[in-house]
N, CA, C and O atoms as a MOPAC input file, in Angstrom:
PM7 MOZYME 1SCF
protein

 N    141.70300 1   146.77400 1    58.47000 1
 C    140.45900 1   146.04100 1    58.59200 1
 C    140.30400 1   145.58500 1    60.03200 1
 O    141.24200 1   145.07600 1    60.64500 1
 N    139.08400 1   145.77900 1    60.56700 1
 C    138.75200 1   145.30000 1    61.90200 1
 C    137.64900 1   144.26200 1    61.79300 1
 O    136.71600 1   144.39600 1    61.00100 1
 N    137.78000 1   143.21100 1    62.61800 1
 C    136.78000 1   142.15500 1    62.65400 1
 C    136.47300 1   141.80900 1    64.10800 1
 O    137.27000 1   142.06100 1    65.01100 1
 N    135.30800 1   141.23100 1    64.30200 1
 C    134.94800 1   140.64300 1    65.58600 1
 C    134.59100 1   139.18700 1    65.32500 1
 O    134.03000 1   138.85400 1    64.28100 1
 N    134.91800 1   138.33000 1    66.27100 1
 C    134.60600 1   136.90400 1    66.16200 1
 C    133.61800 1   136.58800 1    67.27600 1
 O    133.90500 1   136.80600 1    68.45300 1
 N    132.45000 1   136.07200 1    66.89400 1
 C    131.38300 1   135.84600 1    67.86400 1
 C    130.79500 1   134.44800 1    67.71100 1
 O    130.98300 1   133.78800 1    66.68900 1
 N    130.08200 1   134.00900 1    68.74100 1
 C    129.35600 1   132.74300 1    68.67200 1
 C    128.15500 1   132.81400 1    69.59400 1
 O    128.11300 1   133.61500 1    70.52800 1
 N    127.18000 1   131.96200 1    69.31400 1
 C    125.98700 1   131.91900 1    70.14100 1
 C    125.24300 1   130.61900 1    69.94500 1
 O    125.49600 1   129.86600 1    69.00500 1
 N    124.31400 1   130.37300 1    70.86000 1
 C    123.48300 1   129.17400 1    70.78400 1
 C    122.17200 1   129.45100 1    71.50100 1
 O    122.11500 1   130.23900 1    72.44400 1
 N    121.11400 1   128.78400 1    71.03400 1
 C    119.82400 1   128.97200 1    71.68500 1
 C    118.81800 1   127.95900 1    71.16900 1
 O    119.02800 1   127.29500 1    70.15400 1
 N    117.72900 1   127.86400 1    71.89600 1
 C    116.56400 1   127.07900 1    71.51600 1
 C    115.46900 1   128.02900 1    71.04300 1
 O    115.55300 1   129.23700 1    71.26800 1
 N    114.45400 1   127.49600 1    70.39600 1
 C    113.30200 1   128.27900 1    69.97800 1
 C    112.17900 1   127.35300 1    69.56800 1
 O    112.40100 1   126.15400 1    69.40100 1
 N    110.96600 1   127.88700 1    69.40000 1
 C    109.83100 1   127.02800 1    69.04700 1
 C    109.87900 1   126.51100 1    67.60400 1
 O    109.24300 1   125.50700 1    67.28300 1
 N    110.63600 1   127.20100 1    66.73200 1
 C    110.80500 1   126.75200 1    65.34600 1
 C    112.28500 1   126.87000 1    64.98800 1
 O    113.06100 1   127.47300 1    65.73000 1
 N    112.67300 1   126.29600 1    63.85300 1
 C    114.07000 1   126.41200 1    63.41400 1
 C    114.45300 1   127.87600 1    63.19300 1
 O    115.54400 1   128.29700 1    63.57700 1
 N    113.56700 1   128.64200 1    62.58100 1
 C    113.86400 1   130.05100 1    62.34000 1
 C    114.02900 1   130.80500 1    63.65900 1
 O    114.94900 1   131.60900 1    63.80700 1
 N    113.13900 1   130.54400 1    64.61200 1
 C    113.24000 1   131.22500 1    65.90100 1
 C    114.49700 1   130.81200 1    66.65900 1
 O    115.12900 1   131.64700 1    67.30700 1
 N    114.86500 1   129.54400 1    66.58700 1
 C    116.09400 1   129.08300 1    67.25000 1
 C    117.31000 1   129.77800 1    66.63600 1
 O    118.20600 1   130.21700 1    67.35600 1
 N    117.33800 1   129.87500 1    65.30700 1
 C    118.43500 1   130.54800 1    64.61300 1
 C    118.49600 1   132.02500 1    65.00100 1
 O    119.56800 1   132.54900 1    65.30300 1
 N    117.34800 1   132.69100 1    64.99100 1
 C    117.27800 1   134.09800 1    65.37500 1
 C    117.76200 1   134.28800 1    66.81700 1
 O    118.49500 1   135.23300 1    67.11100 1
 N    117.35400 1   133.39600 1    67.70100 1
 C    117.78400 1   133.48800 1    69.09700 1
 C    119.28500 1   133.25100 1    69.24700 1
 O    119.92300 1   133.88400 1    70.08800 1
 N    119.86100 1   132.34700 1    68.44400 1
 C    121.31100 1   132.10900 1    68.48800 1
 C    122.06200 1   133.33800 1    67.98500 1
 O    123.10000 1   133.70100 1    68.53700 1
 N    121.53700 1   133.98300 1    66.93100 1
 C    122.15500 1   135.22900 1    66.45300 1
 C    122.11900 1   136.28800 1    67.55300 1
 O    123.11000 1   136.98600 1    67.77300 1
 N    120.99100 1   136.41200 1    68.23900 1
 C    120.88200 1   137.37400 1    69.33400 1
 C    121.88100 1   137.04500 1    70.44100 1
 O    122.51100 1   137.94400 1    70.99900 1
 N    122.02700 1   135.76100 1    70.75800 1
 C    122.98600 1   135.34600 1    71.78600 1
 C    124.41300 1   135.73300 1    71.40000 1
 O    125.23600 1   136.03500 1    72.26400 1
 N    124.69900 1   135.72200 1    70.09900 1
 C    126.03000 1   136.10300 1    69.60700 1
 C    126.20100 1   137.61800 1    69.50800 1
 O    127.31000 1   138.09700 1    69.27300 1
 N    125.12000 1   138.37500 1    69.68300 1
 C    125.18700 1   139.83000 1    69.60200 1
 C    124.94600 1   140.39300 1    68.21300 1
 O    125.20500 1   141.57100 1    67.96600 1
 N    124.44400 1   139.55000 1    67.29200 1
 C    124.24200 1   139.98600 1    65.90500 1
 C    122.80900 1   139.73100 1    65.43700 1
 O    122.56600 1   139.50800 1    64.25100 1
 N    121.87900 1   139.76600 1    66.36100 1
 C    120.50100 1   139.44400 1    66.03500 1
 C    119.68600 1   140.58700 1    65.47200 1
 O    118.61300 1   140.35600 1    64.91500 1
 N    120.16700 1   141.81600 1    65.60200 1
 C    119.37500 1   142.96900 1    65.16300 1
 C    119.91100 1   143.61800 1    63.88900 1
 O    119.57000 1   144.76100 1    63.58400 1
 N    120.75500 1   142.88700 1    63.14000 1
 C    121.33700 1   143.40900 1    61.90700 1
 C    121.03400 1   142.45100 1    60.76000 1
 O    120.64000 1   141.30600 1    60.97800 1
 N    121.22300 1   142.93700 1    59.54100 1
 C    121.08400 1   142.11700 1    58.34700 1
 C    122.45400 1   141.56500 1    57.98100 1
 O    123.37800 1   142.32700 1    57.69500 1
 N    122.58500 1   140.26000 1    57.99000 1
 C    123.86800 1   139.63200 1    57.70000 1
 C    124.00100 1   139.33700 1    56.21600 1
 O    123.10100 1   138.77000 1    55.59700 1
 N    125.13200 1   139.72800 1    55.65800 1
 C    125.45300 1   139.47600 1    54.26100 1
 C    126.63800 1   138.52200 1    54.25300 1
 O    127.75000 1   138.88700 1    54.63400 1
 N    126.38000 1   137.28600 1    53.81100 1
 C    127.45900 1   136.29000 1    53.78800 1
 C    128.45000 1   136.63300 1    52.68500 1
 O    128.06900 1   136.89100 1    51.54300 1
 N    129.73200 1   136.63200 1    53.05000 1
 C    130.80900 1   136.85600 1    52.09100 1
 C    131.74500 1   135.65900 1    52.13600 1
 O    131.64600 1   134.81100 1    53.02300 1
 N    132.65300 1   135.60200 1    51.17000 1
 C    133.61100 1   134.50300 1    51.17700 1
 C    134.64700 1   134.73800 1    52.26900 1
 O    134.42800 1   135.56000 1    53.15900 1
 N    135.72800 1   134.05800 1    52.21700 1
 C    136.55200 1   133.85800 1    53.39900 1
 C    137.88100 1   134.59900 1    53.42000 1
 O    138.86700 1   134.06900 1    53.93200 1
 N    137.93200 1   135.80500 1    52.87800 1
 C    139.21500 1   136.50900 1    52.81900 1
 C    139.22100 1   137.74300 1    53.72700 1
 O    138.21300 1   138.43100 1    53.88700 1
 N    140.39300 1   137.99600 1    54.31400 1
 C    140.62600 1   139.16700 1    55.16000 1
 C    141.79800 1   139.95900 1    54.60100 1
 O    142.66600 1   139.41500 1    53.91800 1
 N    141.80700 1   141.24100 1    54.90200 1
 C    142.97400 1   142.05400 1    54.56700 1
 C    144.13700 1   141.63400 1    55.46300 1
 O    143.93200 1   141.06000 1    56.53300 1
 N    145.35500 1   141.92400 1    55.01900 1
 C    146.53400 1   141.61600 1    55.82800 1
 C    146.50200 1   142.35400 1    57.15500 1
 O    146.00600 1   143.47600 1    57.25000 1
 N    147.04700 1   141.69400 1    58.18600 1
 C    147.12900 1   142.25200 1    59.53200 1
 C    145.78200 1   142.74800 1    60.05100 1
 O    145.71400 1   143.76800 1    60.73700 1
 N    144.72900 1   142.03700 1    59.72900 1
 C    143.40300 1   142.38500 1    60.25000 1
 C    143.46300 1   142.41200 1    61.77200 1
 O    144.13200 1   141.58900 1    62.39700 1
 N    142.76000 1   143.36100 1    62.34800 1
 C    142.74700 1   143.50500 1    63.80300 1
 C    141.44500 1   142.92900 1    64.35000 1
 O    140.35600 1   143.22600 1    63.85800 1
 N    141.58800 1   142.09500 1    65.38400 1
 C    140.43100 1   141.49000 1    66.03000 1
 C    140.06000 1   142.34800 1    67.23500 1
 O    140.91300 1   142.70800 1    68.04600 1
 N    138.77700 1   142.66700 1    67.33400 1
 C    138.28500 1   143.50200 1    68.42400 1
 C    137.01100 1   142.89400 1    68.99600 1
 O    136.40600 1   142.00900 1    68.39000 1
 N    136.61400 1   143.37400 1    70.15600 1
 C    135.32900 1   142.97200 1    70.72000 1
 C    134.21700 1   143.51200 1    69.83100 1
 O    134.38300 1   144.54700 1    69.18500 1
 N    133.09800 1   142.82500 1    69.79600 1
 C    131.96700 1   143.28100 1    68.99400 1
 C    131.39000 1   144.54700 1    69.61700 1
 O    130.94300 1   144.52600 1    70.76400 1
 N    131.39600 1   145.65200 1    68.86600 1
 C    130.77400 1   146.86700 1    69.38700 1
 C    129.25400 1   146.79500 1    69.21600 1
 O    128.73900 1   145.86200 1    68.59900 1
 N    128.55300 1   147.76200 1    69.75400 1
 C    127.10900 1   147.86700 1    69.54100 1
 C    126.89100 1   148.24200 1    68.08000 1
 O    127.41400 1   149.24700 1    67.60000 1
 N    126.11100 1   147.42100 1    67.38300 1
 C    125.84300 1   147.65200 1    65.96300 1
 C    124.51000 1   148.35500 1    65.79800 1
 O    123.59100 1   148.16500 1    66.59400 1
 N    124.41400 1   149.17300 1    64.75100 1
 C    123.16900 1   149.87900 1    64.44500 1
 C    122.10500 1   148.86500 1    64.04400 1
 O    122.35000 1   148.00200 1    63.20100 1
 N    120.94100 1   148.96800 1    64.64200 1
 C    119.82600 1   148.08700 1    64.28200 1
 C    119.53100 1   148.22500 1    62.79200 1
 O    119.44300 1   149.33400 1    62.26400 1
 N    119.38200 1   147.09200 1    62.12800 1
 C    119.06000 1   147.08200 1    60.70800 1
 C    120.23700 1   147.28200 1    59.78100 1
 O    120.06800 1   147.26700 1    58.56100 1
 N    121.44100 1   147.47200 1    60.33300 1
 C    122.62800 1   147.68900 1    59.49900 1
 C    122.87800 1   146.48400 1    58.59600 1
 O    122.54900 1   145.34900 1    58.94100 1
 N    123.46500 1   146.75500 1    57.43600 1
 C    123.87500 1   145.70200 1    56.50500 1
 C    125.30600 1   145.31700 1    56.87500 1
 O    126.22800 1   146.11600 1    56.71300 1
 N    125.48900 1   144.09400 1    57.37200 1
 C    126.75500 1   143.68500 1    57.96800 1
 C    127.33900 1   142.49800 1    57.21400 1
 O    126.70300 1   141.45000 1    57.10900 1
 N    128.55000 1   142.66500 1    56.68900 1
 C    129.24400 1   141.56100 1    56.03200 1
 C    129.76800 1   140.59000 1    57.08800 1
 O    130.24000 1   140.99400 1    58.15100 1
 N    129.67200 1   139.30200 1    56.76700 1
 C    130.13800 1   138.29200 1    57.71600 1
 C    130.48400 1   136.99900 1    56.99300 1
 O    130.04700 1   136.75300 1    55.86900 1
 N    131.27900 1   136.18300 1    57.67000 1
 C    131.40700 1   134.77100 1    57.33100 1
 C    130.64700 1   134.06500 1    58.44000 1
 O    130.94200 1   134.27100 1    59.61700 1
 N    129.67700 1   133.23800 1    58.08900 1
 C    128.76800 1   132.65800 1    59.06800 1
 C    128.76600 1   131.14100 1    58.99700 1
 O    128.56400 1   130.54800 1    57.93700 1
 N    128.99300 1   130.53200 1    60.14400 1
 C    128.85500 1   129.09000 1    60.30900 1
 C    127.62500 1   128.87400 1    61.18000 1
 O    127.55600 1   129.40000 1    62.29100 1
 N    126.66300 1   128.11300 1    60.69600 1
 C    125.43800 1   127.91900 1    61.47400 1
 C    124.82200 1   126.56600 1    61.16900 1
 O    124.90300 1   126.05400 1    60.05200 1
 N    124.20000 1   126.00000 1    62.20200 1
 C    123.48600 1   124.74800 1    62.02400 1
 C    122.33900 1   124.71600 1    63.02200 1
 O    122.45900 1   125.18200 1    64.15500 1
 N    121.21800 1   124.15000 1    62.56700 1
 C    120.00900 1   124.08100 1    63.37900 1
 C    119.45900 1   122.65800 1    63.29900 1
 O    119.54100 1   122.00700 1    62.25800 1
 N    118.89900 1   122.18700 1    64.41000 1
 C    118.30100 1   120.85600 1    64.43400 1
 C    117.05400 1   120.86700 1    65.31300 1
 O    116.99200 1   121.56800 1    66.32300 1
 N    116.06600 1   120.07800 1    64.90800 1
 C    114.89300 1   119.87700 1    65.75100 1
 C    114.77000 1   118.41400 1    66.15500 1
 O    113.67000 1   117.90900 1    66.38300 1
 N    115.91600 1   117.74100 1    66.24200 1
 C    115.96500 1   116.34900 1    66.66000 1
 C    116.51900 1   116.29400 1    68.08700 1
 O    117.73200 1   116.37800 1    68.27700 1
 N    115.64300 1   116.15500 1    69.09300 1
 C    116.12400 1   116.15300 1    70.47900 1
 C    117.25000 1   115.13900 1    70.70000 1
 O    117.19400 1   114.00000 1    70.23500 1
 N    118.26900 1   115.59500 1    71.42400 1
 C    119.42800 1   114.75400 1    71.70700 1
 C    120.59600 1   114.97100 1    70.77200 1
 O    121.72200 1   114.60000 1    71.10100 1
 N    120.35300 1   115.57400 1    69.59300 1
 C    121.46300 1   115.88300 1    68.68500 1
 C    122.44300 1   116.82800 1    69.36700 1
 O    122.03800 1   117.75000 1    70.07500 1
 N    123.71400 1   116.59700 1    69.15200 1
 C    124.75800 1   117.54800 1    69.53600 1
 C    125.14700 1   118.28800 1    68.26400 1
 O    125.60300 1   117.68000 1    67.29600 1
 N    124.96100 1   119.62100 1    68.27300 1
 C    125.25900 1   120.41300 1    67.08800 1
 C    126.38700 1   121.38600 1    67.39100 1
 O    126.46800 1   121.94300 1    68.48600 1
 N    127.26000 1   121.58200 1    66.40000 1
 C    128.43800 1   122.42900 1    66.56900 1
 C    128.65000 1   123.27700 1    65.32700 1
 O    128.53500 1   122.80000 1    64.19900 1
 N    128.96400 1   124.55100 1    65.56100 1
 C    129.38200 1   125.46900 1    64.49500 1
 C    130.77600 1   125.97300 1    64.86300 1
 O    131.03000 1   126.34600 1    66.00800 1
 N    131.67700 1   125.97900 1    63.87500 1
 C    133.06400 1   126.38700 1    64.10800 1
 C    133.46800 1   127.40700 1    63.06000 1
 O    133.08300 1   127.31400 1    61.89500 1
 N    134.25400 1   128.38800 1    63.49900 1
 C    134.85900 1   129.35400 1    62.58200 1
 C    136.34200 1   129.41600 1    62.93300 1
 O    136.69300 1   129.53200 1    64.10700 1
 N    137.21500 1   129.34200 1    61.93200 1
 C    138.66800 1   129.43000 1    62.14900 1
 C    139.19100 1   130.60600 1    61.34000 1
 O    138.85900 1   130.77000 1    60.16600 1
 N    140.01900 1   131.42500 1    61.99100 1
 C    140.56200 1   132.63700 1    61.38200 1
 C    142.08500 1   132.57800 1    61.43400 1
 O    142.66900 1   132.41900 1    62.50600 1
 N    142.72200 1   132.70400 1    60.28000 1
 C    144.17900 1   132.79100 1    60.20200 1
 C    144.52800 1   134.15600 1    59.60900 1
 O    144.01100 1   134.54400 1    58.56100 1
 N    145.41000 1   134.87200 1    60.29600 1
 C    145.79000 1   136.21000 1    59.84700 1
 C    147.28900 1   136.26100 1    59.58900 1
 O    148.09000 1   135.83900 1    60.42400 1
 N    147.65700 1   136.78400 1    58.42300 1
 C    149.05500 1   136.99700 1    58.07500 1
 C    149.27500 1   138.45900 1    57.73800 1
 O    148.34100 1   139.26000 1    57.77700 1
 N    150.50800 1   138.80700 1    57.40800 1
 C    150.80000 1   140.19800 1    57.05500 1
 C    150.14500 1   140.59400 1    55.73400 1
 O    149.66600 1   141.72000 1    55.59400 1
 N    150.12100 1   139.66600 1    54.75200 1
 C    149.60000 1   139.98800 1    53.43500 1
 C    148.08400 1   139.86400 1    53.34300 1
 O    147.43300 1   140.66200 1    52.66900 1
 N    147.52000 1   138.86000 1    54.02100 1
 C    146.08700 1   138.59900 1    53.97500 1
 C    145.73000 1   137.60900 1    55.06000 1
 O    146.59300 1   137.10700 1    55.78100 1
 N    144.45000 1   137.33900 1    55.16000 1
 C    143.96200 1   136.34200 1    56.11200 1
 C    142.87300 1   135.51000 1    55.47200 1
 O    142.28800 1   135.90400 1    54.46300 1
 N    142.60400 1   134.35400 1    56.06300 1
 C    141.57300 1   133.44500 1    55.56700 1
 C    140.67000 1   133.02400 1    56.72000 1
 O    141.09000 1   132.96400 1    57.87500 1
 N    139.41500 1   132.73300 1    56.37300 1
 C    138.42300 1   132.27700 1    57.33600 1
 C    137.80000 1   130.99200 1    56.81200 1
 O    137.51800 1   130.86900 1    55.62000 1
 N    137.58900 1   130.03700 1    57.71000 1
 C    136.97500 1   128.75900 1    57.36400 1
 C    135.81500 1   128.52400 1    58.31800 1
 O    135.91500 1   128.80200 1    59.51300 1
 N    134.71600 1   128.01200 1    57.78400 1
 C    133.59300 1   127.64300 1    58.62800 1
 C    133.24800 1   126.18300 1    58.40600 1
 O    133.37400 1   125.66700 1    57.29500 1
 N    132.80700 1   125.51400 1    59.47600 1
 C    132.36100 1   124.13500 1    59.37200 1
 C    131.32100 1   123.87400 1    60.45000 1
 O    131.25700 1   124.58100 1    61.45600 1
 N    130.50600 1   122.84500 1    60.22200 1
 C    129.47500 1   122.47800 1    61.17900 1
 C    129.38100 1   120.96300 1    61.27200 1
 O    129.92100 1   120.23900 1    60.43700 1
 N    128.69100 1   120.50200 1    62.29700 1
 C    128.47500 1   119.07100 1    62.42000 1
 C    127.33000 1   118.74400 1    63.35300 1
 O    127.04100 1   119.47400 1    64.30000 1
 N    126.68700 1   117.62700 1    63.06100 1
 C    125.66100 1   117.06500 1    63.92800 1
 C    126.17900 1   115.73800 1    64.45500 1
 O    126.54400 1   114.85200 1    63.68200 1
 N    126.20900 1   115.60900 1    65.76800 1
 C    126.67700 1   114.39300 1    66.44200 1
 C    128.11100 1   114.03300 1    66.04900 1
 O    128.46500 1   112.85700 1    65.96500 1
 N    128.92500 1   115.05400 1    65.81400 1
 C    130.35400 1   114.87100 1    65.57000 1
 C    131.10800 1   115.43400 1    66.76200 1
 O    130.64400 1   116.37200 1    67.41100 1
 N    132.25100 1   114.87300 1    67.04500 1
 C    133.07300 1   115.35800 1    68.14200 1
 C    133.48700 1   116.80600 1    67.85700 1
 O    134.12800 1   117.07400 1    66.84100 1
 N    133.12300 1   117.74700 1    68.75200 1
 C    133.49700 1   119.14800 1    68.51200 1
 C    134.99700 1   119.34700 1    68.33200 1
 O    135.41600 1   120.20100 1    67.55000 1
 N    135.80800 1   118.57400 1    69.04400 1
 C    137.26300 1   118.70300 1    68.89300 1
 C    137.71300 1   118.29700 1    67.49400 1
 O    138.64500 1   118.88600 1    66.94600 1
 N    137.05400 1   117.29200 1    66.91300 1
 C    137.38300 1   116.88600 1    65.54000 1
 C    137.02600 1   117.99800 1    64.55100 1
 O    137.77100 1   118.24500 1    63.60200 1
 N    135.89200 1   118.66700 1    64.76800 1
 C    135.49400 1   119.77300 1    63.89300 1
 C    136.45900 1   120.94500 1    64.02600 1
 O    136.78600 1   121.59900 1    63.03500 1
 N    136.91100 1   121.21100 1    65.23900 1
 C    137.90000 1   122.26900 1    65.45800 1
 C    139.19700 1   121.92200 1    64.73900 1
 O    139.78600 1   122.76900 1    64.06700 1
 N    139.64300 1   120.67300 1    64.88000 1
 C    140.86200 1   120.23600 1    64.19200 1
 C    140.71200 1   120.34100 1    62.67700 1
 O    141.64600 1   120.75000 1    61.98700 1
 N    139.53700 1   119.97300 1    62.15800 1
 C    139.28000 1   120.05500 1    60.72000 1
 C    139.35200 1   121.50800 1    60.23700 1
 O    139.95400 1   121.79500 1    59.20200 1
 N    138.73300 1   122.41600 1    60.99100 1
 C    138.74200 1   123.82200 1    60.57600 1
 C    140.16300 1   124.38800 1    60.62200 1
 O    140.54600 1   125.17600 1    59.75900 1
 N    140.92900 1   123.99300 1    61.61100 1
 C    142.32900 1   124.44500 1    61.72000 1
 C    143.13500 1   123.95500 1    60.51500 1
 O    143.89300 1   124.71900 1    59.91800 1
 N    142.96700 1   122.68100 1    60.16400 1
 C    143.68300 1   122.12200 1    59.00800 1
 C    143.30500 1   122.86100 1    57.73100 1
 O    144.17100 1   123.18000 1    56.91700 1
 N    142.00600 1   123.13400 1    57.55300 1
 C    141.55500 1   123.78500 1    56.32600 1
 C    142.09500 1   125.20800 1    56.19700 1
 O    142.53100 1   125.60700 1    55.11700 1
 N    142.07100 1   125.97800 1    57.29100 1
 C    142.54300 1   127.35900 1    57.20800 1
 C    144.06700 1   127.40300 1    57.04500 1
 O    144.59100 1   128.27300 1    56.35000 1
 N    144.77000 1   126.47300 1    57.68100 1
 C    146.22600 1   126.40700 1    57.47800 1
 C    146.54700 1   126.05300 1    56.02800 1
 O    147.48300 1   126.60200 1    55.44700 1
 N    145.77900 1   125.14600 1    55.44800 1
 C    145.97400 1   124.77700 1    54.04900 1
 C    145.75600 1   125.98500 1    53.12900 1
 O    146.54300 1   126.22500 1    52.21400 1
 N    144.67600 1   126.74400 1    53.38100 1
 C    144.39800 1   127.92300 1    52.54900 1
 C    145.54800 1   128.92800 1    52.60300 1
 O    145.93300 1   129.49600 1    51.58100 1
 N    146.08700 1   129.13900 1    53.78800 1
 C    147.20000 1   130.09000 1    53.93100 1
 C    148.45400 1   129.54600 1    53.25600 1
 O    149.18500 1   130.28700 1    52.59800 1
 N    148.69700 1   128.24400 1    53.42400 1
 C    149.87100 1   127.62300 1    52.81700 1
 C    149.81000 1   127.71100 1    51.28900 1
 O    150.81800 1   127.99600 1    50.64300 1
 N    148.62300 1   127.46400 1    50.71000 1
 C    148.46900 1   127.54600 1    49.25400 1
 C    148.76100 1   128.95700 1    48.73600 1
 O    149.16500 1   129.13000 1    47.58600 1
 N    148.55500 1   129.95600 1    49.58600 1
 C    148.81000 1   131.34500 1    49.21200 1
 C    150.20600 1   131.80100 1    49.64100 1
 O    150.59300 1   132.95100 1    49.43400 1
 N    150.95300 1   130.86900 1    50.24500 1
 C    152.32000 1   131.14000 1    50.71200 1
 C    152.37000 1   132.33000 1    51.67500 1
 O    153.24700 1   133.19000 1    51.58800 1
 N    151.39100 1   132.35000 1    52.60200 1
 C    151.31000 1   133.41200 1    53.60200 1
 C    151.54300 1   132.80000 1    54.97500 1
 O    150.87000 1   131.84500 1    55.36300 1
 N    152.49400 1   133.35300 1    55.70200 1
 C    152.78600 1   132.89200 1    57.05400 1
 C    151.67900 1   133.34800 1    58.00300 1
 O    151.25200 1   134.50200 1    57.96800 1
 N    151.22700 1   132.43200 1    58.84400 1
 C    150.17900 1   132.74300 1    59.81700 1
 C    150.80100 1   133.42900 1    61.03200 1
 O    151.71500 1   132.90100 1    61.66600 1
 N    150.28300 1   134.61100 1    61.33700 1
 C    150.71400 1   135.35300 1    62.53200 1
 C    149.80200 1   135.04900 1    63.71300 1
 O    150.26400 1   134.87400 1    64.84100 1
 N    148.49600 1   134.98800 1    63.43900 1
 C    147.48900 1   134.69200 1    64.46900 1
 C    146.52200 1   133.66000 1    63.92700 1
 O    146.12100 1   133.72200 1    62.76400 1
 N    146.14600 1   132.70600 1    64.77600 1
 C    145.14200 1   131.71300 1    64.41300 1
 C    144.15000 1   131.63000 1    65.57200 1
 O    144.52000 1   131.30200 1    66.70000 1
 N    142.88700 1   131.93200 1    65.27700 1
 C    141.85200 1   131.96100 1    66.29600 1
 C    140.72600 1   131.04200 1    65.85200 1
 O    140.29300 1   131.08200 1    64.70000 1
 N    140.26100 1   130.22100 1    66.76700 1
 C    139.13900 1   129.33100 1    66.47700 1
 C    138.04700 1   129.58900 1    67.50200 1
 O    138.29300 1   129.59700 1    68.70800 1
 N    136.83500 1   129.80000 1    67.00000 1
 C    135.67000 1   130.03300 1    67.85700 1
 C    134.64100 1   128.96900 1    67.50700 1
 O    134.39900 1   128.69200 1    66.33200 1
 N    134.03200 1   128.36900 1    68.53600 1
 C    133.02200 1   127.35400 1    68.27300 1
 C    131.87700 1   127.48600 1    69.26700 1
 O    132.00500 1   128.10100 1    70.32500 1
 N    130.76100 1   126.89000 1    68.89000 1
 C    129.59300 1   126.84600 1    69.74600 1
 C    128.95800 1   125.47700 1    69.59400 1
 O    128.74400 1   124.99900 1    68.48000 1
 N    128.65700 1   124.84600 1    70.73000 1
 C    128.07700 1   123.50500 1    70.73700 1
 C    126.92400 1   123.46200 1    71.73000 1
 O    126.98400 1   124.07800 1    72.79500 1
 N    125.88700 1   122.73600 1    71.37500 1
 C    124.78600 1   122.52600 1    72.31500 1
 C    124.12700 1   121.18800 1    72.01600 1
 O    124.25400 1   120.63900 1    70.92200 1
 N    123.42700 1   120.68300 1    73.01200 1
 C    122.59300 1   119.49600 1    72.84300 1
 C    121.15100 1   119.96200 1    72.68100 1
 O    120.63200 1   120.71500 1    73.50500 1
 N    120.52000 1   119.50900 1    71.62200 1
 C    119.16400 1   119.93900 1    71.28300 1
 C    118.17200 1   119.38200 1    72.30000 1
 O    118.13300 1   118.18000 1    72.56500 1
 N    117.36200 1   120.30000 1    72.87000 1
 C    116.26000 1   119.88500 1    73.74300 1
 C    115.01000 1   119.67300 1    72.88800 1
 O    114.39700 1   118.60600 1    72.92600 1
 N    114.63700 1   120.70700 1    72.11100 1
 C    113.50100 1   120.58400 1    71.18800 1
 C    113.90700 1   121.05400 1    69.79200 1
 O    113.91200 1   120.27100 1    68.84300 1
 N    114.25000 1   122.34700 1    69.67400 1
 C    114.76800 1   122.90500 1    68.42600 1
 C    115.85700 1   123.89700 1    68.80900 1
 O    115.60200 1   124.85800 1    69.53400 1
 N    117.07500 1   123.66000 1    68.31800 1
 C    118.21400 1   124.49700 1    68.71900 1
 C    119.03800 1   124.89700 1    67.50400 1
 O    118.99300 1   124.26500 1    66.44900 1
 N    119.79300 1   125.97800 1    67.70000 1
 C    120.68500 1   126.48300 1    66.66300 1
 C    121.97400 1   126.95900 1    67.31400 1
 O    121.96500 1   127.45500 1    68.44100 1
 N    123.07900 1   126.80500 1    66.60000 1
 C    124.37300 1   127.34500 1    67.02500 1
 C    124.97100 1   128.12900 1    65.86300 1
 O    124.80300 1   127.76500 1    64.69900 1
 N    125.67100 1   129.21100 1    66.19900 1
 C    126.32400 1   130.03500 1    65.19000 1
 C    127.72300 1   130.40700 1    65.65700 1
 O    127.99200 1   130.50600 1    66.85400 1
 N    128.60500 1   130.61100 1    64.68900 1
 C    129.92600 1   131.19800 1    64.92400 1
 C    130.18700 1   132.06900 1    63.70200 1
 O    129.90900 1   131.66200 1    62.57400 1
 N    130.72100 1   133.26900 1    63.92500 1
 C    130.80700 1   134.20500 1    62.80000 1
 C    131.96800 1   135.17100 1    62.94700 1
 O    132.37000 1   135.53500 1    64.05200 1
 N    132.49800 1   135.57600 1    61.79100 1
 C    133.41500 1   136.71100 1    61.70700 1
 C    132.59300 1   137.87800 1    61.18600 1
 O    131.96200 1   137.78500 1    60.13300 1
 N    132.60400 1   138.96900 1    61.92700 1
 C    131.86500 1   140.17200 1    61.56500 1
 C    132.86300 1   141.21500 1    61.08500 1
 O    133.79100 1   141.57800 1    61.80800 1
 N    132.66500 1   141.69600 1    59.85700 1
 C    133.52000 1   142.72900 1    59.28400 1
 C    133.00400 1   144.08300 1    59.77200 1
 O    131.85000 1   144.43300 1    59.52700 1
 N    133.84300 1   144.83200 1    60.45000 1
 C    133.42300 1   146.09000 1    61.07800 1
 C    133.83600 1   147.30700 1    60.25800 1
 O    134.92200 1   147.35400 1    59.67900 1
 N    132.93700 1   148.29100 1    60.22600 1
 C    133.25000 1   149.60000 1    59.65800 1
 C    132.41100 1   150.63700 1    60.39300 1
 O    131.43200 1   150.29000 1    61.05500 1
 N    132.78500 1   151.89000 1    60.28000 1
 C    132.11400 1   152.94700 1    61.03400 1
 C    130.63200 1   153.08400 1    60.68900 1
 O    129.84600 1   153.52900 1    61.52600 1
 N    130.24200 1   152.71300 1    59.48500 1
 C    128.85900 1   152.87600 1    59.07400 1
 C    127.89900 1   151.97400 1    59.83300 1
 O    126.71600 1   152.29700 1    59.94600 1
 N    128.37900 1   150.84900 1    60.35700 1
 C    127.48600 1   149.90000 1    61.02300 1
 C    127.55700 1   149.99200 1    62.55000 1
 O    126.75700 1   149.36300 1    63.24400 1
 N    128.50300 1   150.76400 1    63.07500 1
 C    128.69300 1   150.84400 1    64.52600 1
 C    127.87400 1   151.99700 1    65.08800 1
 O    127.91200 1   153.11700 1    64.57800 1
 N    127.13000 1   151.69700 1    66.15500 1
 C    126.29800 1   152.72200 1    66.78700 1
 C    127.14600 1   153.75400 1    67.50100 1
 O    126.61100 1   154.69300 1    68.08900 1

């Protein structure tokens, strides 16, 4: 199994446009995202996001938050733990919360999931995106499940 871990942030005239712009900033704006739960195959390989086929149906774990309250600090976090047998992904978000606290929370949650499954963590990666809202903003962090059918 191959995955890419991406993040993005942007403003827009509406919440939908801000979200769409954040997806584009992350490199996943031209595909259809299918949210899945948080499991990975064992020894999943992390790679850079390749060019995806426009309109492709792409499985992902997506952390996203949007606000139209100027001055809000918004954060999206994704934590990935990979072991030999399997891997787990955790997503969390926050408005006006310390980004470091959200990162720590996501790390604790993914470590707990692996511990409950009695799987030793080989790699732990955390990706986050934070911005201060000017008018309407969105942040995203995502694990993208890659396969040959979706890669250009």
